[in-house]
C-alpha positions as a printed Julia matrix, in Angstrom:
64×3 Matrix{Float64}:
 -40.18  -34.28  48.55
 -38.34  -31.12  47.17
 -34.87  -30.24  46.86
 -33.14  -27.39  46.55
 -29.55  -25.76  46.46
 -28.12  -23.32  48.64
 -26.03  -20.69  46.33
 -24.3   -19.03  49.06
 -22.46  -22.32  49.87
 -22.11  -23.74  46.17
 -18.26  -23.53  44.99
 -19.38  -25.47  41.77
 -18.06  -28.81  42.23
 -20.99  -30.12  39.44
 -21.26  -33.39  41.99
 -25.15  -32.91  42.05
 -25.76  -32.26  37.82
 -23.31  -35.25  37.69
 -25.13  -37.75  40.15
 -28.87  -36.86  39.6
 -28.97  -34.96  35.81
 -32.66  -35.54  36.08
 -32.93  -33.28  39.02
 -29.93  -30.86  38.53
 -28.02  -28.76  35.89
 -25.29  -26.58  36.0
 -25.49  -22.89  35.27
 -23.49  -20.8   32.46
 -20.88  -20.25  35.67
 -20.76  -23.87  36.11
 -22.78  -24.27  39.72
 -25.27  -26.36  40.44
 -28.84  -25.07  39.64
 -32.18  -26.88  40.46
 -34.12  -28.69  37.04
 -37.76  -27.5   36.97
 -39.89  -26.59  40.35
 -36.86  -28.7   42.5
 -39.65  -31.44  43.34
 -38.66  -34.8   43.95
 -40.73  -38.04  42.46
 -40.63  -40.98  44.01
 -38.29  -42.75  41.95
 -35.85  -40.29  42.21
 -35.16  -39.84  45.74
 -32.47  -42.53  45.93
 -30.21  -40.04  43.38
 -31.97  -36.92  45.1
 -30.22  -38.36  48.48
 -26.89  -39.28  46.87
 -26.3   -35.58  45.63
 -27.16  -34.42  49.15
 -24.19  -36.75  50.17
 -21.99  -35.82  47.71
 -21.87  -32.43  48.02
 -19.03  -31.24  49.51
 -19.98  -27.54  50.83
 -23.39  -28.84  51.75
 -25.34  -26.94  49.41
 -27.96  -29.5   48.49
 -30.7   -29.74  51.07
 -33.77  -32.05  50.72
 -37.28  -31.38  52.24
 -40.12  -33.39  53.04
């Protein structure tokens, strides 16, 4: 699985990096940023799905 952020929809709520800091961080403006290449290991699937569900702009996307 891979996680991405649609930058054009992200408004900087910060929920992704608060919910799943292993997968996300914030950039210099406070917007969500992918940590690494966006690959989601099996043990991080649950927090990845929580980050997707927690994004009010639906900017976080999980692809299989």
